[in-house]
Structures are given as structure tokens and as C-alpha cells.
VEXDOVEX-306497 format. One record per residue: residue number from 1; chain; y, z, x of N, C-alpha, C in turn. Coordinates in nm, 4 decimals. Example, Ala and Ser with C-alpha at 12.3 -4.5 7.8 and 13.67 -1.06 7.14 Angstrom:
2
 pos unit  n.north     n.up   n.east ca.north    ca.up  ca.east  c.north     c.up   c.east
   1    A  -0.5690   0.7800   1.3190  -0.4500   0.7800   1.2300  -0.3300   0.7800   1.3200
   2    A  -0.2250   0.7080   1.2850  -0.1060   0.7140   1.3670   0.0030   0.7870   1.2900
END
This chain:
233
 pos unit  n.north     n.up   n.east ca.north    ca.up  ca.east  c.north     c.up   c.east
   1    A  -3.2362   6.1700   0.0907  -3.1832   6.2325   0.2125  -3.0443   6.2883   0.1839
   2    A  -3.0160   6.4103   0.2338  -2.8841   6.4666   0.2143  -2.7827   6.3923   0.3003
   3    A  -2.6552   6.4096   0.2634  -2.5488   6.3395   0.3354  -2.4548   6.4441   0.3934
   4    A  -2.4725   6.4801   0.5217  -2.3891   6.5855   0.5805  -2.2413   6.5479   0.5782
   5    A  -2.1576   6.6456   0.5466  -2.0130   6.6260   0.5551  -1.9669   6.6717   0.6922
   6    A  -1.9083   6.5825   0.7647  -1.8669   6.6090   0.9019  -1.7166   6.6314   0.9101
   7    A  -1.6717   6.6828   1.0231  -1.5283   6.6958   1.0477  -1.4702   6.5577   1.0786
   8    A  -1.3388   6.5423   1.0717  -1.2794   6.4133   1.1082  -1.3177   6.3674   1.2490
   9    A  -1.3187   6.4586   1.3439  -1.3537   6.4208   1.4816  -1.4988   6.3752   1.4911
  10    A  -1.5883   6.4466   1.4266  -1.7294   6.4093   1.4296  -1.7511   6.2740   1.3617
  11    A  -1.6821   6.2508   1.2502  -1.6936   6.1225   1.1806  -1.6435   6.0089   1.2682
  12    A  -1.5335   6.0337   1.3397  -1.4792   5.9292   1.4269  -1.5797   5.8903   1.5347
  13    A  -1.6485   5.9883   1.5923  -1.7509   5.9600   1.6928  -1.8622   5.8748   1.6315
  14    A  -1.9049   5.9095   1.5117  -2.0109   5.8333   1.4446  -1.9704   5.6872   1.4259
  15    A  -1.8478   5.6650   1.3822  -1.8055   5.5280   1.3537  -1.7834   5.4465   1.4816
  16    A  -1.7442   5.5135   1.5899  -1.7333   5.4423   1.7176  -1.8725   5.3976   1.7638
  17    A  -1.9715   5.4856   1.7540  -2.1078   5.4485   1.7915  -2.1607   5.3368   1.7012
  18    A  -2.1247   5.3404   1.5748  -2.1644   5.2340   1.4822  -2.1018   5.1012   1.5232
  19    A  -1.9711   5.1028   1.5496  -1.8997   4.9792   1.5808  -1.9492   4.9176   1.7114
  20    A  -1.9772   5.0028   1.8126  -2.0252   4.9526   1.9402  -2.1723   4.9152   1.9352
  21    A  -2.2490   4.9821   1.8488  -2.3915   4.9513   1.8299  -2.4679   4.9524   1.9621
  22    A  -2.4430   5.0554   2.0423  -2.5101   5.0681   2.1718  -2.4958   5.2116   2.2192
  23    A  -2.5666   5.2422   2.3255  -2.5522   5.3716   2.3897  -2.4151   5.3801   2.4566
  24    A  -2.3472   5.4943   2.4388  -2.2143   5.5116   2.4965  -2.2053   5.6447   2.5703
  25    A  -2.1384   5.6414   2.6847  -2.1149   5.7636   2.7600  -1.9988   5.8405   2.6988
  26    A  -1.9857   5.9670   2.7391  -1.8751   6.0485   2.6893  -1.7390   5.9882   2.7238
  27    A  -1.7154   5.9404   2.8487  -1.5858   5.8794   2.8778  -1.5567   5.7567   2.7926
  28    A  -1.6598   5.6767   2.7625  -1.6388   5.5593   2.6786  -1.5935   5.5998   2.5391
  29    A  -1.6572   5.7011   2.4824  -1.6178   5.7482   2.3490  -1.4782   5.8086   2.3538
  30    A  -1.4548   5.8897   2.4559  -1.3257   5.9587   2.4681  -1.2097   5.8608   2.4801
  31    A  -1.2364   5.7389   2.5289  -1.1299   5.6397   2.5441  -1.0761   5.5902   2.4108
  32    A  -1.1563   5.6046   2.3035  -1.1146   5.5498   2.1734  -1.1255   5.6490   2.0589
  33    A  -1.1804   5.7684   2.0836  -1.2024   5.8662   1.9764  -1.1984   6.0063   2.0370
  34    A  -1.2007   6.1100   1.9535  -1.2067   6.2461   2.0077  -1.3325   6.2651   2.0926
  35    A  -1.3186   6.3406   2.2002  -1.4330   6.3657   2.2884  -1.5404   6.4446   2.2136
  36    A  -1.6662   6.3991   2.2183  -1.7746   6.4743   2.1537  -1.8165   6.5931   2.2393
  37    A  -1.7497   6.7050   2.2199  -1.7804   6.8241   2.3002  -1.9073   6.8915   2.2481
  38    A  -1.9522   6.9915   2.3224  -2.0825   7.0519   2.2941  -2.0991   7.0949   2.1483
  39    A  -2.0039   7.1657   2.0849  -2.0253   7.2056   1.9446  -2.0427   7.0858   1.8510
  40    A  -1.9632   6.9802   1.8727  -1.9764   6.8623   1.7878  -2.1090   6.7914   1.8123
  41    A  -2.1496   6.7827   1.9391  -2.2797   6.7217   1.9689  -2.3916   6.7991   1.9013
  42    A  -2.3814   6.9314   1.9050  -2.4864   7.0142   1.8449  -2.4991   6.9861   1.6952
  43    A  -2.3853   6.9684   1.6283  -2.3877   6.9385   1.4850  -2.4523   6.8021   1.4598
  44    A  -2.4087   6.7016   1.5341  -2.4588   6.5658   1.5119  -2.6071   6.5542   1.5470
  45    A  -2.6469   6.6178   1.6572  -2.7889   6.6169   1.6937  -2.8696   6.6989   1.5935
  46    A  -2.8140   6.8114   1.5508  -2.8846   6.8968   1.4558  -2.9129   6.8283   1.3234
  47    A  -2.8226   6.7427   1.2799  -2.8433   6.6666   1.1568  -2.9289   6.5417   1.1800
  48    A  -2.9650   6.5175   1.3044  -3.0468   6.4003   1.3344  -2.9695   6.2702   1.3312
  49    A  -2.8365   6.2771   1.3485  -2.7524   6.1575   1.3382  -2.7372   6.0835   1.4707
  50    A  -2.7457   6.1552   1.5814  -2.7355   6.0913   1.7126  -2.8414   6.1499   1.8049
  51    A  -2.8692   6.0752   1.9116  -2.9492   6.1256   2.0227  -2.8591   6.1301   2.1457
  52    A  -2.8773   6.2308   2.2295  -2.7978   6.2468   2.3512  -2.8938   6.2650   2.4682
  53    A  -2.8714   6.1875   2.5726  -2.9515   6.2034   2.6938  -2.8583   6.2258   2.8118
  54    A  -2.9145   6.2825   2.9170  -2.8371   6.3080   3.0385  -2.8795   6.2083   3.1444
  55    A  -2.7802   6.1406   3.2036  -2.8072   6.0415   3.3058  -2.7611   6.0870   3.4423
  56    A  -2.7349   5.9902   3.5279  -2.6941   6.0206   3.6645  -2.5644   6.0998   3.6669
  57    A  -2.5536   6.1905   3.7623  -2.4343   6.2751   3.7818  -2.4007   6.3544   3.6557
  58    A  -2.5039   6.3900   3.5785  -2.4891   6.4723   3.4581  -2.4100   6.4040   3.3464
  59    A  -2.3915   6.2743   3.3556  -2.3212   6.2031   3.2486  -2.4053   6.2051   3.1216
  60    A  -2.3383   6.2214   3.0071  -2.4068   6.2237   2.8783  -2.3928   6.0890   2.8088
  61    A  -2.5014   6.0443   2.7460  -2.5036   5.9170   2.6760  -2.5491   5.9403   2.5318
  62    A  -2.4788   5.8759   2.4375  -2.4966   5.9012   2.2952  -2.5402   5.7734   2.2227
  63    A  -2.6324   5.7879   2.1272  -2.6827   5.6742   2.0507  -2.7026   5.7157   1.9056
  64    A  -2.6681   5.6270   1.8123  -2.6977   5.6516   1.6712  -2.8484   5.6454   1.6478
  65    A  -2.8996   5.7350   1.5653  -3.0389   5.7283   1.5203  -3.0467   5.6448   1.3921
  66    A  -3.1682   5.6212   1.3438  -3.1845   5.5557   1.2135  -3.1080   5.6326   1.1059
  67    A  -3.1229   5.7646   1.1101  -3.0544   5.8497   1.0123  -2.9024   5.8366   1.0275
  68    A  -2.8557   5.8190   1.1511  -2.7127   5.8006   1.1744  -2.6610   5.6722   1.1129
  69    A  -2.7389   5.5641   1.1244  -2.6987   5.4384   1.0610  -2.6924   5.4533   0.9089
  70    A  -2.7886   5.5245   0.8523  -2.7880   5.5472   0.7070  -2.6651   5.6287   0.6675
  71    A  -2.6321   5.7304   0.7482  -2.5143   5.8123   0.7190  -2.3881   5.7262   0.7184
  72    A  -2.3731   5.6407   0.8196  -2.2543   5.5551   0.8282  -2.2448   5.4622   0.7075
  73    A  -2.3578   5.4054   0.6665  -2.3566   5.3139   0.5519  -2.3090   5.3852   0.4260
  74    A  -2.3564   5.5078   0.4067  -2.3158   5.5838   0.2881  -2.1709   5.6306   0.2977
  75    A  -2.1276   5.6639   0.4185  -1.9938   5.7201   0.4388  -1.8838   5.6165   0.4186
  76    A  -1.9163   5.4881   0.4292  -1.8149   5.3843   0.4118  -1.7371   5.4024   0.2824
  77    A  -1.8077   5.4399   0.1758  -1.7437   5.4479   0.0439  -1.7213   5.5923  -0.0004
  78    A  -1.7425   5.6871   0.0912  -1.7417   5.8279   0.0501  -1.6067   5.8955   0.0664
  79    A  -1.5103   5.8294   0.1284  -1.3785   5.8890   0.1455  -1.3692   5.9766   0.2680
  80    A  -1.2473   6.0022   0.3165  -1.2281   6.0781   0.4409  -1.2641   6.2252   0.4250
  81    A  -1.2997   6.2920   0.5345  -1.3266   6.4365   0.5294  -1.2019   6.5133   0.4860
  82    A  -1.2245   6.6325   0.4381  -1.1128   6.7186   0.3986  -1.0230   6.7459   0.5181
  83    A  -0.8952   6.7554   0.4945  -0.7938   6.7874   0.5952  -0.7813   6.6792   0.7020
  84    A  -0.8171   6.5563   0.6673  -0.8031   6.4471   0.7633  -0.6568   6.4122   0.7833
  85    A  -0.6198   6.3831   0.9075  -0.4845   6.3374   0.9377  -0.4712   6.1899   0.9007
  86    A  -0.3476   6.1388   0.8929  -0.3265   5.9993   0.8518  -0.4093   5.8955   0.9273
  87    A  -0.4257   5.9067   1.0612  -0.5071   5.8045   1.1279  -0.6509   5.7969   1.0752
  88    A  -0.7092   5.9120   1.0451  -0.8462   5.9113   0.9916  -0.8467   5.8567   0.8486
  89    A  -0.7450   5.8921   0.7703  -0.7386   5.8388   0.6334  -0.7212   5.6873   0.6367
  90    A  -0.6439   5.6378   0.7342  -0.6278   5.4927   0.7485  -0.7614   5.4275   0.7863
  91    A  -0.8354   5.4921   0.8772  -0.9668   5.4407   0.9153  -1.0575   5.4290   0.7944
  92    A  -1.0597   5.5328   0.7119  -1.1476   5.5312   0.5945  -1.1026   5.4279   0.4910
  93    A  -0.9747   5.3979   0.4864  -0.9280   5.2918   0.3979  -0.9870   5.1573   0.4399
  94    A  -0.9864   5.1327   0.5716  -1.0466   5.0090   0.6229  -1.1969   5.0087   0.5972
  95    A  -1.2631   5.1222   0.6233  -1.4075   5.1289   0.6038  -1.4458   5.1092   0.4571
  96    A  -1.3641   5.1590   0.3668  -1.3916   5.1383   0.2246  -1.3881   4.9894   0.1912
  97    A  -1.2945   4.9167   0.2514  -1.2883   4.7722   0.2289  -1.4129   4.7041   0.2837
  98    A  -1.4594   4.7506   0.4010  -1.5829   4.6954   0.4570  -1.6998   4.7234   0.3637
  99    A  -1.7054   4.8465   0.3098  -1.8119   4.8810   0.2167  -1.8105   4.7945   0.0918
 100    A  -1.6912   4.7652   0.0399  -1.6815   4.6777  -0.0776  -1.7326   4.5384  -0.0450
 101    A  -1.6975   4.4900   0.0732  -1.7421   4.3566   0.1143  -1.8945   4.3511   0.1264
 102    A  -1.9529   4.4524   0.1906  -2.0977   4.4553   0.2044  -2.1660   4.4542   0.0687
 103    A  -2.1109   4.5328  -0.0255  -2.1694   4.5367  -0.1592  -2.1555   4.4048  -0.2327
 104    A  -2.0372   4.3445  -0.2236  -2.0136   4.2177  -0.2939  -2.1010   4.1055  -0.2396
 105    A  -2.1238   4.1057  -0.1074  -2.2007   3.9983  -0.0441  -2.3482   4.0334  -0.0273
 106    A  -2.3893   4.1502  -0.0748  -2.5283   4.1960  -0.0639  -2.5739   4.1949   0.0824
 107    A  -2.4903   4.2515   0.1689  -2.5213   4.2603   0.3115  -2.5508   4.4047   0.3494
 108    A  -2.6210   4.4211   0.4615  -2.6464   4.5544   0.5147  -2.5556   4.5800   0.6355
 109    A  -2.5403   4.7061   0.6675  -2.4439   4.7464   0.7700  -2.4708   4.6791   0.9036
 110    A  -2.5978   4.6688   0.9422  -2.6296   4.6127   1.0737  -2.5916   4.4655   1.0839
 111    A  -2.5777   4.3972   0.9706  -2.5424   4.2558   0.9759  -2.3959   4.2361   1.0176
 112    A  -2.3172   4.3408   1.0097  -2.1787   4.3362   1.0576  -2.1672   4.4014   1.1952
 113    A  -2.2287   4.5184   1.2115  -2.2097   4.5964   1.3334  -2.3319   4.6008   1.4245
 114    A  -2.4460   4.5538   1.3788  -2.5692   4.5727   1.4546  -2.5997   4.4684   1.5581
 115    A  -2.5196   4.3619   1.5695  -2.5481   4.2582   1.6688  -2.5277   4.3144   1.8088
 116    A  -2.6307   4.3048   1.8941  -2.6156   4.3571   2.0310  -2.5051   4.2849   2.1058
 117    A  -2.4331   4.3594   2.1884  -2.3295   4.2994   2.2708  -2.3904   4.2403   2.3960
 118    A  -2.3248   4.1377   2.4516  -2.3679   4.0813   2.5783  -2.3566   4.1870   2.6864
 119    A  -2.4526   4.1877   2.7781  -2.4541   4.2894   2.8843  -2.3268   4.2874   2.9669
 120    A  -2.2713   4.1670   2.9922  -2.1498   4.1620   3.0736  -2.0311   4.2203   3.0000
 121    A  -2.0278   4.2070   2.8656  -1.9213   4.2701   2.7874  -1.9302   4.4211   2.7981
 122    A  -2.0530   4.4744   2.7897  -2.0719   4.6187   2.7981  -2.0300   4.6698   2.9353
 123    A  -2.0693   4.5974   3.0408  -2.0352   4.6434   3.1755  -1.8847   4.6433   3.1990
 124    A  -1.8146   4.5422   3.1444  -1.6700   4.5364   3.1628  -1.5998   4.6532   3.0951
 125    A  -1.6567   4.7013   2.9832  -1.5912   4.8084   2.9085  -1.6374   4.9468   2.9517
 126    A  -1.7368   4.9542   3.0426  -1.7923   5.0830   3.0805  -1.7088   5.1476   3.1909
 127    A  -1.6514   5.2679   3.1674  -1.5723   5.3333   3.2715  -1.6603   5.3718   3.3905
 128    A  -1.5968   5.3919   3.5063  -1.6694   5.4401   3.6224  -1.7257   5.5775   3.5931
 129    A  -1.8554   5.6016   3.6177  -1.9147   5.7313   3.5853  -1.8413   5.8444   3.6563
 130    A  -1.8286   5.9549   3.5859  -1.7668   6.0746   3.6421  -1.8614   6.1908   3.6238
 131    A  -1.8407   6.2947   3.7008  -1.9253   6.4132   3.6871  -1.9031   6.4763   3.5522
 132    A  -2.0084   6.5340   3.4968  -1.9972   6.5979   3.3663  -1.9230   6.7290   3.3797
 133    A  -1.8738   6.7783   3.2639  -1.8011   6.9047   3.2633  -1.8960   7.0190   3.2929
 134    A  -1.8399   7.1341   3.3236  -1.9193   7.2469   3.3684  -2.0167   7.3005   3.2675
 135    A  -2.0015   7.2708   3.1369  -2.0923   7.3276   3.0376  -2.2194   7.2463   3.0248
 136    A  -2.2394   7.1436   3.1079  -2.3555   7.0559   3.0938  -2.4312   7.0411   3.2248
 137    A  -2.4384   7.1474   3.3048  -2.5037   7.1381   3.4347  -2.6543   7.1360   3.4183
 138    A  -2.7117   7.0153   3.4263  -2.8555   6.9955   3.4187  -2.8926   6.8937   3.5253
 139    A  -3.0236   6.8809   3.5562  -3.0635   6.7857   3.6605  -3.0210   6.6444   3.6245
 140    A  -2.9873   6.5663   3.7260  -2.9467   6.4286   3.7035  -3.0679   6.3377   3.6958
 141    A  -3.0494   6.2155   3.6410  -3.1541   6.1146   3.6344  -3.1231   6.0085   3.7381
 142    A  -3.2048   5.9939   3.8424  -3.1754   5.8956   3.9470  -3.1920   5.7544   3.8957
 143    A  -3.1211   5.6605   3.9591  -3.1351   5.5205   3.9240  -3.2745   5.4719   3.9630
 144    A  -3.3279   5.3769   3.8841  -3.4604   5.3225   3.9096  -3.4450   5.1850   3.9722
 145    A  -3.5068   5.1559   4.0883  -3.4986   5.0221   4.1477  -3.5482   4.9170   4.0494
 146    A  -3.4879   4.7963   4.0484  -3.5248   4.6934   3.9503  -3.6737   4.6623   3.9476
 147    A  -3.7364   4.6478   4.0648  -3.8790   4.6168   4.0675  -3.9624   4.7269   4.0055
 148    A  -3.9292   4.8514   4.0369  -4.0008   4.9641   3.9789  -3.9816   4.9699   3.8286
 149    A  -3.8622   4.9362   3.7820  -3.8343   4.9414   3.6387  -3.9160   4.8368   3.5634
 150    A  -3.9316   4.7181   3.6208  -4.0150   4.6153   3.5561  -4.1586   4.6655   3.5441
 151    A  -4.2089   4.7306   3.6490  -4.3450   4.7843   3.6419  -4.3556   4.8934   3.5360
 152    A  -4.2509   4.9706   3.5190  -4.2524   5.0744   3.4154  -4.2505   5.0129   3.2757
 153    A  -4.1802   4.9004   3.2602  -4.1830   4.8290   3.1322  -4.3246   4.7808   3.1025
 154    A  -4.3899   4.7240   3.2033  -4.5276   4.6757   3.1843  -4.6204   4.7907   3.1466
 155    A  -4.6073   4.9030   3.2160  -4.6902   5.0199   3.1848  -4.6630   5.0699   3.0429
 156    A  -4.5362   5.0742   3.0039  -4.5014   5.1195   2.8689  -4.5600   5.0251   2.7638
 157    A  -4.5509   4.8956   2.7904  -4.6066   4.7980   2.6958  -4.7560   4.8230   2.6744
 158    A  -4.8316   4.8394   2.7834  -4.9762   4.8560   2.7708  -5.0132   4.9893   2.7063
 159    A  -4.9267   5.0902   2.7170  -4.9522   5.2159   2.6466  -4.9355   5.1984   2.4959
 160    A  -4.8412   5.1126   2.4559  -4.8073   5.0982   2.3152  -4.8909   4.9909   2.2463
 161    A  -4.9121   4.8787   2.3138  -4.9768   4.7630   2.2508  -5.1238   4.7929   2.2204
 162    A  -5.1725   4.7555   2.1017  -5.3135   4.7766   2.0697  -5.4065   4.6864   2.1505
 163    A  -5.3529   4.5764   2.2015  -5.4316   4.4819   2.2815  -5.3347   4.3950   2.3609
 164    A  -5.3774   4.3364   2.4723  -5.2904   4.2452   2.5480  -5.2447   4.1286   2.4605
 165    A  -5.1178   4.0951   2.4699  -5.0629   3.9852   2.3909  -5.0087   4.0258   2.2563
 166    A  -5.0337   4.1499   2.2140  -4.9801   4.1963   2.0853  -4.8285   4.2096   2.0938
 167    A  -4.7614   4.1902   1.9809  -4.6162   4.2040   1.9762  -4.5792   4.3515   1.9627
 168    A  -4.4895   4.3939   2.0501  -4.4420   4.5327   2.0508  -4.2912   4.5318   2.0333
 169    A  -4.2408   4.6226   1.9534  -4.0977   4.6302   1.9294  -4.0227   4.6714   2.0563
 170    A  -3.9126   4.6015   2.0845  -3.8270   4.6405   2.1962  -3.7773   4.7837   2.1767
 171    A  -3.7541   4.8212   2.0531  -3.7103   4.9586   2.0259  -3.8141   5.0591   2.0761
 172    A  -3.9444   5.0295   2.0578  -4.0487   5.1206   2.1043  -4.0518   5.1254   2.2573
 173    A  -4.0251   5.0114   2.3209  -4.0184   5.0109   2.4674  -3.9035   5.0988   2.5140
 174    A  -3.7881   5.0872   2.4493  -3.6733   5.1712   2.4877  -3.7071   5.3186   2.4693
 175    A  -3.7724   5.3513   2.3582  -3.8078   5.4911   2.3320  -3.9055   5.5435   2.4381
 176    A  -3.9993   5.4586   2.4811  -4.0971   5.5006   2.5811  -4.0337   5.5202   2.7181
 177    A  -3.9189   5.4541   2.7399  -3.8477   5.4652   2.8680  -3.7150   5.5366   2.8482
 178    A  -3.7138   5.6355   2.7642  -3.5930   5.7115   2.7358  -3.5346   5.7673   2.8653
 179    A  -3.4052   5.7506   2.8824  -3.3380   5.7973   3.0031  -3.2962   5.6850   3.0954
 180    A  -3.3473   5.5627   3.0707  -3.3070   5.4472   3.1494  -3.1784   5.3895   3.0921
 181    A  -3.0811   5.3607   3.1757  -2.9559   5.3000   3.1307  -2.9863   5.1692   3.0594
 182    A  -2.9240   5.1487   2.9440  -2.9573   5.0340   2.8593  -2.9423   4.9011   2.9333
 183    A  -2.8321   4.8825   3.0039  -2.8109   4.7539   3.0700  -2.9139   4.7293   3.1801
 184    A  -2.9605   4.8354   3.2462  -3.0657   4.8204   3.3468  -3.1960   4.7763   3.2807
 185    A  -3.2278   4.8377   3.1675  -3.3507   4.8009   3.0975  -3.3413   4.6592   3.0416
 186    A  -3.2244   4.6211   2.9917  -3.2052   4.4840   2.9445  -3.2331   4.3835   3.0567
 187    A  -3.1785   4.4106   3.1746  -3.1987   4.3207   3.2881  -3.3470   4.3107   3.3243
 188    A  -3.4169   4.4238   3.3217  -3.5601   4.4239   3.3526  -3.6384   4.3420   3.2507
 189    A  -3.6058   4.3560   3.1240  -3.6765   4.2821   3.0186  -3.6524   4.1319   3.0310
 190    A  -3.5274   4.0940   3.0553  -3.4949   3.9513   3.0674  -3.5623   3.8925   3.1915
 191    A  -3.5657   3.9678   3.3001  -3.6337   3.9207   3.4214  -3.7842   3.9083   3.3983
 192    A  -3.8417   4.0078   3.3315  -3.9854   4.0078   3.3059  -4.0274   3.8900   3.2196
 193    A  -3.9451   3.8523   3.1216  -3.9855   3.7463   3.0287  -3.9909   3.6085   3.0949
 194    A  -3.9434   3.5983   3.2165  -3.9533   3.4715   3.2898  -4.0925   3.4511   3.3498
 195    A  -4.1736   3.5561   3.3514  -4.3074   3.5444   3.4075  -4.4021   3.4730   3.3106
 196    A  -4.5017   3.4034   3.3622  -4.6034   3.3427   3.2742  -4.6734   3.4504   3.1913
 197    A  -4.6981   3.4190   3.0663  -4.7693   3.5116   2.9793  -4.6832   3.6181   2.9155
 198    A  -4.5537   3.6153   2.9415  -4.4622   3.7144   2.8841  -4.3680   3.6459   2.7870
 199    A  -4.3536   3.7029   2.6680  -4.2632   3.6466   2.5666  -4.1724   3.7563   2.5145
 200    A  -4.0453   3.7243   2.5051  -3.9445   3.8125   2.4464  -3.8789   3.7310   2.3362
 201    A  -3.9077   3.7649   2.2097  -3.8729   3.6766   2.0991  -3.8029   3.7520   1.9870
 202    A  -3.7300   3.6792   1.9008  -3.6714   3.7418   1.7823  -3.7787   3.7707   1.6771
 203    A  -3.7511   3.8638   1.5891  -3.8349   3.8841   1.4716  -3.8087   3.7685   1.3757
 204    A  -3.9128   3.6936   1.3421  -3.8937   3.5749   1.2588  -3.8388   3.6109   1.1215
 205    A  -3.8941   3.7157   1.0604  -3.8463   3.7601   0.9291  -3.7455   3.8726   0.9511
 206    A  -3.6181   3.8386   0.9546  -3.5136   3.9367   0.9848  -3.5069   4.0497   0.8825
 207    A  -3.5557   4.0235   0.7616  -3.5519   4.1273   0.6576  -3.6437   4.2447   0.6916
 208    A  -3.7398   4.2238   0.7820  -3.8323   4.3305   0.8196  -3.7718   4.4293   0.9181
 209    A  -3.6600   4.3921   0.9791  -3.6007   4.4761   1.0825  -3.5255   4.5940   1.0234
 210    A  -3.5392   4.7092   1.0879  -3.4546   4.8225   1.0546  -3.3232   4.8105   1.1325
 211    A  -3.2237   4.8888   1.0933  -3.0970   4.8884   1.1666  -3.1198   4.9253   1.3135
 212    A  -3.2075   5.0233   1.3369  -3.2326   5.0674   1.4745  -3.3004   4.9581   1.5558
 213    A  -3.3910   4.8818   1.4948  -3.4568   4.7720   1.5663  -3.3574   4.6622   1.6013
 214    A  -3.2642   4.6352   1.5116  -3.1604   4.5366   1.5413  -3.0726   4.5854   1.6571
 215    A  -3.0346   4.7118   1.6515  -2.9472   4.7664   1.7557  -3.0172   4.7710   1.8914
 216    A  -3.1519   4.7806   1.8909  -3.2265   4.7897   2.0163  -3.2561   4.6534   2.0772
 217    A  -3.2252   4.5450   2.0076  -3.2587   4.4110   2.0562  -3.1958   4.3850   2.1928
 218    A  -3.2612   4.3005   2.2696  -3.2079   4.2586   2.3991  -3.1641   4.1132   2.3864
 219    A  -3.0502   4.0822   2.4439  -2.9930   3.9488   2.4313  -3.0472   3.8586   2.5414
 220    A  -3.1101   3.7481   2.5011  -3.1562   3.6453   2.5943  -3.0715   3.5215   2.5677
 221    A  -2.9786   3.4920   2.6583  -2.8787   3.3894   2.6291  -2.7861   3.4420   2.5207
 222    A  -2.7910   3.3783   2.4053  -2.7135   3.4253   2.2899  -2.8044   3.4730   2.1776
 223    A  -2.9353   3.4843   2.2046  -3.0335   3.5162   2.1004  -3.0799   3.6614   2.1094
 224    A  -3.0539   3.7451   2.0069  -3.1087   3.8805   2.0065  -3.2609   3.8752   1.9889
 225    A  -3.3337   3.9405   2.0786  -3.4800   3.9406   2.0737  -3.5294   4.0831   2.0467
 226    A  -3.6267   4.0930   1.9559  -3.6708   4.2237   1.9078  -3.8145   4.2579   1.9462
 227    A  -3.8919   4.1599   1.9945  -4.0355   4.1788   2.0161  -4.0754   4.1327   2.1556
 228    A  -4.1682   4.2074   2.2162  -4.2191   4.1754   2.3485  -4.3704   4.1562   2.3414
 229    A  -4.4174   4.0485   2.4031  -4.5613   4.0217   2.4148  -4.5928   4.0009   2.5617
 230    A  -4.7012   4.0629   2.6075  -4.7347   4.0606   2.7494  -4.8844   4.0393   2.7643
 231    A  -4.9229   3.9247   2.8193  -5.0648   3.8942   2.8356  -5.1131   3.9128   2.9778
 232    A  -5.0195   3.9339   3.0711  -5.0630   3.9532   3.2097  -5.1160   4.0920   3.2292
 233    A  -5.1974   4.1102   3.3339  -5.2533   4.2425   3.3653  -5.1484   4.3306   3.4305
END
């Protein structure tokens, strides 16, 4: 796979998404990194490094793809982009140290950054939604009532699962319900798993997980869970 060379601003957005390991709105990114404006989004989406969806009130939400995680892992040791200012060069100095540590300890990137955050931590850090800028006027995505969302999870599971009770990746459930706010979907999954015949469990062999599957896990208590099984009708 080729390794796109990004601008300092684009690289900063990538590393913020890596560090947070979750879907982030534009205001959340802008609070700690350069705002991902339309030209930068087009580059990152065009290279397949991020996915962007539009939510309520035209807010944009950004997520690293599998390819984005691979890019970040390679970029740790690749040095700063050309014409980087001192803050970006300092960032890359720290990232190079992280890359050396991962190599010395035979660890993968998700083992440092891929642990899902607790939903309450995410909510505390999430800014109040604001209307999107004028260059992004598209239809909004209405909020889904909790009960309806649980039914949509059940429907998505039965579309994906080869048979009732089969284990389905939480990542596949998220993909099937693209456009749902992550914390809302997490709440629906945790609520659903309390029903008889429903299991939300970790992948027993962690080595089988991809970075994206780890990032898509839902936290039950303090345990990241990657697989859903549903035996009810």
C-alpha cells in the first residue's frame, strides 16, 4: 500500500483521530488541532484514510478507517511533513519515540491508542453541537429514539448473522447503522445485552482483531466487547 504524504494540518487531524480512537465532530477536532476544512477532508477521504458522515444540524463526524490506522502506524517513524512548524516537529519527535517503543516491545498501534473510551468520558469532552458552516448544507440526520434504535440493532444483526446465535462483529453492526451517533449506539448495545439470549462479549483471541475492530468495541463496565450474539426473534 502506498503511503500518502500529507500536509502538517492533515497529519495533525489524523493523529488526533488516532489518539481519541473514536468518531469526532469538527468542533472536537478544532479544539485541539487545525480544523479539517473541505479541501483537507477531500484529501483524507480520497486516500481512504478517514470516513466522514453528516449528523444532526449538519454537523460533520470523522473516523479513521483501517487504512488510516495503517497510515498512522507507518507515519510514527516517517518524520514530519515538509515545511512543518516547530509544534508539528515536536509532535513527530514524540511520535517517533512511541514508534520506537512499539517496535522494541513488539506491540501494535491499537494496543496503545485503540482502547475504547468510556461513554461518560466522551460525553464530557464533546462540545455542544453547532450548525455546520455554509459549505456543507446537506439534510440533517434526526435523532433515533432509544427503543427504535435497539430494534434497528436487532434488525441489523439478523441481516448480517448467518444464523440466530452466531457471533457478529460490533464493527459490522456499526457499519450497518452508519449515521448513528456512537454513544447512542453504545447505549443501545449495552441495554440490549441485558435481555435473555443476548451476549456482548470480548474476542477471546485478541490477536485476531484488526485495529478497526478494536476501535469499534463497546465498553461494558470496564471490558471492551467486540462480538454480539442474539438468539431472540
